[in-house]
C-alpha positions as CSV (number, residue, x, y, z in Angstrom):
1,X,-138.1,61.6,76.8
2,X,-141.8,61.7,76.3
3,X,-141.2,63.8,73.2
4,X,-139.6,61.3,71.5
5,X,-142.2,58.3,72.4
6,X,-144.7,60.3,71.2
7,X,-142.9,61.0,68.0
8,X,-142.8,56.8,67.8
9,X,-146.3,56.4,68.5
10,X,-147.6,58.9,65.7
11,X,-144.6,56.2,63.5
12,X,-146.1,53.6,64.6
13,X,-149.9,54.8,63.9
14,X,-148.8,55.9,60.3
15,X,-147.2,52.4,59.6
16,X,-150.2,50.3,60.7
17,X,-152.6,52.6,58.7
18,X,-150.2,52.2,55.7
19,X,-149.9,48.1,56.0
20,X,-153.8,48.3,56.7
21,X,-154.2,50.1,53.5
22,X,-152.8,47.1,51.7
23,X,-154.8,44.4,52.9
24,X,-156.5,42.6,50.7
25,X,-157.6,39.7,52.5
26,X,-158.8,39.0,55.8
27,X,-156.5,36.3,56.4
28,X,-153.4,38.9,55.7
29,X,-154.4,40.6,59.2
30,X,-153.3,38.3,61.7
31,X,-149.5,39.2,60.6
32,X,-150.0,42.8,61.1
33,X,-151.9,42.4,64.0
34,X,-148.9,40.5,66.0
35,X,-146.4,43.1,64.8
36,X,-148.6,46.1,66.5
37,X,-150.5,44.5,68.7
38,X,-149.3,41.4,69.5
39,X,-146.8,40.7,73.1
40,X,-143.9,41.5,71.0
41,X,-145.0,44.0,69.1
42,X,-144.0,47.8,68.0
43,X,-147.0,49.1,70.6
44,X,-146.2,46.8,73.3
45,X,-141.9,47.9,73.2
46,X,-143.0,51.6,73.5
47,X,-144.9,50.5,76.1
48,X,-141.9,48.4,77.8
49,X,-139.5,51.8,77.0
50,X,-141.3,53.6,79.7
51,X,-139.3,52.0,82.4
52,X,-136.9,54.1,81.5
53,X,-138.7,57.3,82.3
54,X,-139.1,58.9,85.3
55,X,-142.4,58.7,88.2
56,X,-143.3,61.9,86.9
57,X,-143.5,61.3,83.1
58,X,-145.1,57.4,83.0
59,X,-148.5,59.0,83.7
60,X,-148.4,61.1,80.4
61,X,-146.4,58.4,78.9
62,X,-148.6,56.0,79.7
63,X,-151.9,58.0,78.2
64,X,-149.9,58.4,75.1
65,X,-149.9,54.9,74.3
66,X,-152.6,53.9,75.6
67,X,-154.6,56.4,73.1
68,X,-152.2,55.3,70.7
69,X,-153.1,51.7,71.1
70,X,-157.0,52.4,70.7
71,X,-156.4,53.8,67.3
72,X,-154.4,51.5,65.8
73,X,-156.9,48.8,67.3
74,X,-160.1,51.4,65.4
75,X,-158.4,51.1,62.5
76,X,-157.9,47.1,62.6
77,X,-161.9,47.4,63.1
78,X,-162.3,49.0,60.3
79,X,-160.1,47.0,57.8
80,X,-162.2,44.0,59.4
81,X,-165.5,45.4,59.2
82,X,-165.1,46.2,55.4
83,X,-163.2,42.8,54.2
84,X,-166.4,40.8,56.1
85,X,-169.1,42.9,54.0
86,X,-166.7,42.0,51.0
87,X,-166.3,38.3,51.7
88,X,-170.1,38.5,52.5
89,X,-171.1,40.1,48.7
90,X,-168.5,37.7,47.1
91,X,-170.4,34.8,48.9
92,X,-174.3,35.8,48.0
93,X,-172.4,36.3,44.5
94,X,-171.1,33.0,43.9
95,X,-174.7,31.0,45.8
96,X,-176.9,33.2,43.9
97,X,-180.2,30.5,43.2
98,X,-181.1,30.7,39.3
99,X,-184.3,29.8,39.7
100,X,-184.4,29.0,36.0
101,X,-182.8,25.9,36.2
102,X,-184.6,22.8,36.7
103,X,-185.3,21.3,40.4
104,X,-184.6,17.7,41.7
105,X,-187.0,15.2,41.9
106,X,-187.3,13.7,44.7
107,X,-187.2,10.0,45.4
108,X,-190.9,8.9,46.5
109,X,-191.1,5.0,47.6
110,X,-193.3,2.4,47.3
111,X,-195.6,0.7,49.5
112,X,-194.4,-3.3,49.9
113,X,-196.2,-5.7,47.8
114,X,-196.8,-7.1,51.7
115,X,-198.8,-3.6,52.4
116,X,-200.3,-4.1,48.9
117,X,-201.8,-7.5,49.7
118,X,-203.2,-6.8,52.6
119,X,-204.6,-3.7,52.3
120,X,-206.2,-5.4,49.2
121,X,-207.7,-7.9,51.3
122,X,-208.6,-5.7,54.0
123,X,-210.8,-3.4,51.5
124,X,-212.8,-6.7,50.2
125,X,-213.7,-7.6,54.0
126,X,-213.9,-4.0,55.2
127,X,-216.6,-3.6,52.0
128,X,-218.6,-6.7,53.5
129,X,-219.0,-4.7,57.2
130,X,-215.8,-6.0,58.9
131,X,-214.0,-4.5,61.3
132,X,-210.0,-4.9,61.6
133,X,-209.3,-6.0,65.3
134,X,-205.1,-6.4,66.3
135,X,-203.6,-8.1,69.0
136,X,-199.4,-8.3,70.6
137,X,-197.4,-10.5,68.5
138,X,-196.4,-11.8,71.9
139,X,-198.6,-14.0,73.0
140,X,-199.7,-15.9,76.5
141,X,-199.9,-19.8,75.7
142,X,-203.5,-19.5,77.1
143,X,-204.7,-17.1,74.3
144,X,-202.4,-18.4,71.4
145,X,-203.3,-22.4,72.3
146,X,-204.9,-23.2,75.3
147,X,-208.2,-21.5,74.2
148,X,-207.7,-22.7,70.5
149,X,-208.5,-26.3,71.4
150,X,-205.3,-26.7,71.5
151,X,-203.8,-28.2,75.2
152,X,-200.4,-28.8,76.5
153,X,-199.3,-32.1,75.0
154,X,-201.3,-31.7,71.9
155,X,-199.8,-33.3,68.9
156,X,-201.0,-30.1,66.9
157,X,-198.4,-28.2,69.0
158,X,-195.7,-29.9,67.4
159,X,-196.6,-29.1,63.8
160,X,-196.2,-25.1,65.0
161,X,-192.8,-25.1,66.2
162,X,-193.4,-22.2,68.1
163,X,-190.5,-19.9,69.5
164,X,-191.4,-19.8,73.4
165,X,-190.0,-17.3,75.4
166,X,-190.7,-19.4,78.7
167,X,-193.7,-22.3,79.6
168,X,-196.4,-19.4,79.0
169,X,-195.3,-17.1,76.7
170,X,-195.1,-17.2,73.1
171,X,-194.4,-15.4,69.5
172,X,-198.1,-15.7,68.2
173,X,-198.1,-18.8,65.3
174,X,-200.9,-17.3,64.2
175,X,-203.3,-14.8,64.3
176,X,-205.6,-16.9,65.9
177,X,-205.1,-15.4,69.2
178,X,-206.8,-11.9,68.0
179,X,-210.4,-13.9,67.7
180,X,-210.3,-14.9,71.1
181,X,-209.4,-11.5,72.4
182,X,-212.4,-10.5,70.4
183,X,-214.8,-13.3,71.6
184,X,-214.0,-12.3,75.5
185,X,-214.4,-8.6,75.2
186,X,-216.6,-7.7,72.1
187,X,-219.9,-7.7,72.2
188,X,-221.9,-9.9,69.9
189,X,-222.4,-10.5,66.7
190,X,-219.0,-10.3,65.7
191,X,-217.8,-9.6,62.4
192,X,-213.1,-8.8,62.7
193,X,-210.6,-9.4,60.3
194,X,-207.1,-9.9,61.8
195,X,-203.5,-8.9,60.1
196,X,-200.7,-9.2,61.0
197,X,-197.6,-10.8,61.9
198,X,-196.7,-14.0,63.1
199,X,-193.4,-16.6,63.6
200,X,-192.5,-20.0,63.5
201,X,-189.0,-22.0,63.5
202,X,-188.5,-22.5,59.1
203,X,-186.0,-22.1,57.4
204,X,-186.2,-19.1,54.9
205,X,-186.5,-20.6,51.6
206,X,-189.0,-20.1,48.3
207,X,-192.1,-20.8,49.9
208,X,-191.2,-20.2,53.6
209,X,-189.9,-18.0,56.2
210,X,-189.4,-17.5,59.8
211,X,-191.2,-14.7,60.3
212,X,-194.7,-14.0,58.4
213,X,-198.0,-12.5,57.9
214,X,-201.3,-13.4,58.1
215,X,-204.7,-11.9,58.1
216,X,-207.7,-14.5,59.3
217,X,-211.1,-13.2,59.8
218,X,-213.6,-14.3,62.4
219,X,-218.1,-14.4,62.5
220,X,-220.1,-15.1,65.7
221,X,-223.6,-14.5,65.1
222,X,-227.0,-16.3,65.3
223,X,-227.5,-18.9,62.5
224,X,-224.1,-18.5,60.6
225,X,-224.1,-21.6,58.6
226,X,-221.2,-23.1,56.3
227,X,-222.7,-21.7,53.2
228,X,-222.2,-18.4,54.2
229,X,-218.3,-19.4,55.0
230,X,-218.3,-20.9,51.2
231,X,-220.1,-17.6,50.0
232,X,-218.0,-14.9,51.9
233,X,-215.0,-16.8,50.2
234,X,-216.3,-16.8,46.9
235,X,-216.1,-13.3,47.0
236,X,-213.4,-12.5,48.8
237,X,-211.6,-14.7,45.4
238,X,-213.3,-13.1,43.0
239,X,-212.2,-9.5,44.2
240,X,-209.0,-10.2,44.5
241,X,-208.0,-12.9,41.9
242,X,-210.6,-11.9,39.0
243,X,-214.6,-12.4,38.6
244,X,-213.9,-15.8,37.2
245,X,-212.2,-17.3,39.8
246,X,-213.4,-20.6,41.5
247,X,-212.7,-22.1,44.4
248,X,-212.9,-25.4,46.1
249,X,-213.3,-27.2,49.5
250,X,-211.3,-30.3,50.4
251,X,-211.8,-31.4,53.9
252,X,-209.1,-31.0,56.1
253,X,-208.6,-31.0,60.5
254,X,-208.3,-27.8,62.4
255,X,-208.6,-27.9,66.3
256,X,-210.0,-24.7,66.7
257,X,-213.3,-25.4,63.6
258,X,-215.2,-28.2,63.1
259,X,-215.6,-29.1,60.2
260,X,-212.7,-27.6,58.6
261,X,-211.0,-27.7,54.8
262,X,-208.7,-26.0,53.1
263,X,-209.4,-23.7,50.2
264,X,-208.2,-23.7,46.7
265,X,-208.5,-21.2,44.0
266,X,-208.5,-21.3,40.7
267,X,-205.1,-21.3,39.0
268,X,-204.3,-17.3,38.6
269,X,-201.6,-18.5,35.3
270,X,-203.4,-21.0,33.8
271,X,-207.0,-19.7,34.2
272,X,-207.7,-23.8,36.0
273,X,-206.2,-25.3,32.5
274,X,-203.9,-26.7,34.3
275,X,-200.2,-25.6,34.5
276,X,-196.5,-25.9,36.4
277,X,-197.6,-23.4,39.2
278,X,-200.5,-25.8,39.8
279,X,-199.2,-28.8,39.2
280,X,-201.6,-29.5,36.5
281,X,-204.7,-29.5,38.9
282,X,-206.4,-26.0,38.0
283,X,-206.3,-25.1,41.3
284,X,-203.8,-23.5,44.1
285,X,-204.3,-23.9,47.9
286,X,-204.9,-20.3,49.7
287,X,-206.5,-21.0,52.6
288,X,-207.5,-22.8,55.7
289,X,-211.7,-22.4,57.1
290,X,-214.2,-23.7,58.8
291,X,-217.1,-23.5,61.5
292,X,-215.8,-22.3,65.0
293,X,-215.5,-25.1,66.9
294,X,-218.5,-25.0,70.0
295,X,-216.0,-25.8,72.3
296,X,-213.9,-22.8,71.7
297,X,-217.3,-21.1,71.3
298,X,-217.2,-22.5,75.0
299,X,-214.4,-21.3,76.6
300,X,-214.4,-17.5,75.2
301,X,-217.9,-17.4,77.1
302,X,-220.2,-17.5,73.4
303,X,-223.0,-19.9,73.9
304,X,-222.8,-22.2,71.4
305,X,-226.2,-23.2,71.6
306,X,-227.5,-19.8,70.4
307,X,-224.5,-18.8,68.7
308,X,-222.5,-20.2,65.6
309,X,-219.6,-18.6,63.6
310,X,-217.0,-19.5,61.0
311,X,-213.6,-18.7,61.0
312,X,-210.7,-18.7,57.8
313,X,-206.7,-18.0,57.7
314,X,-204.4,-17.2,54.8
315,X,-200.8,-16.1,54.7
316,X,-200.7,-12.7,52.9
317,X,-197.5,-13.5,51.3
318,X,-199.0,-16.5,49.6
319,X,-201.9,-13.9,48.0
320,X,-198.9,-11.3,47.2
321,X,-196.8,-14.0,45.6
322,X,-200.2,-15.2,43.6
323,X,-201.7,-11.5,42.6
324,X,-198.1,-10.2,41.5
325,X,-196.3,-12.9,39.7
326,X,-193.6,-13.2,42.4
327,X,-191.6,-16.1,42.2
328,X,-190.2,-16.5,45.3
329,X,-191.0,-15.5,49.0
330,X,-187.0,-14.1,50.1
331,X,-187.8,-11.5,47.5
332,X,-190.3,-9.9,50.1
333,X,-188.0,-9.7,52.6
334,X,-184.5,-8.9,50.9
335,X,-185.1,-5.0,50.3
336,X,-183.1,-5.0,46.6
337,X,-184.7,-1.6,46.1
338,X,-184.8,-3.2,42.3
339,X,-187.5,-5.4,43.3
340,X,-189.2,-2.8,45.2
341,X,-188.9,-0.4,42.5
342,X,-191.1,-2.8,40.0
343,X,-194.5,-1.8,41.9
């Protein structure tokens, strides 16, 4: 009986070897594996036949079956190794990189017009010895209004139409709080610009947005005059809009400056001759400015009898629209890649 089992095992090994020799793809291996090594395979059937053997014959028969299984499994491992190597060679051949092919140029972004305008303005003032100061977008009422001479109930607050989080916290309506913080914490003299994001309740249209960018400036020193302010603004206008640009000051009222003025610049479209852009006046309103109110200096711990200062503020979007000839403020916030790629 053991002899017959041995012959059957040799036959199974031969059949497995012949079947494996005909395999050309790894997917064909599984069917052959199930035929010879599976739970219902040829070797398992021989193993079950041991039940008919006597107890004395079973050890020798078991050894024969295990040795045969080991040899068949070795055949499978060898074929799997050959097929894996072949598959790797085919993959390498199909994925060969042709270094003579031209490369793909990556998409390179551009700086946003607001960033370009901010940098252009900042460069002018940095060149005049100013420093950049920053502050939080979410501000205390004290810094945003109170210390700028705008107490609770003052009608100037109605103009702001502010986003209040509660009675004491507000999304800053201008970057002026940065000026207050600077006067409270910095040593005099002070020469700073304050670029940043601001918030007011406005409908989005061609010239307004509830979120917009400002850049404000502050100088506090001994003997600062309105003439210093005018000279500074003239240098700024000429640097940003061209050397032939003129400025014009019109009296105005701001709570935190006295005297105050609205500042116009020569129309960039017509050069001051008059056109639809400037409503045929030759000038376009650009910013507000004035001498720092002595009361504001006092509240910030600066002696107005010794020091004086000037401040100014302008919308960065307005400069971007003017400088880059953009027709609508909406274009700055729509994230239309066709528009942004024109820069």
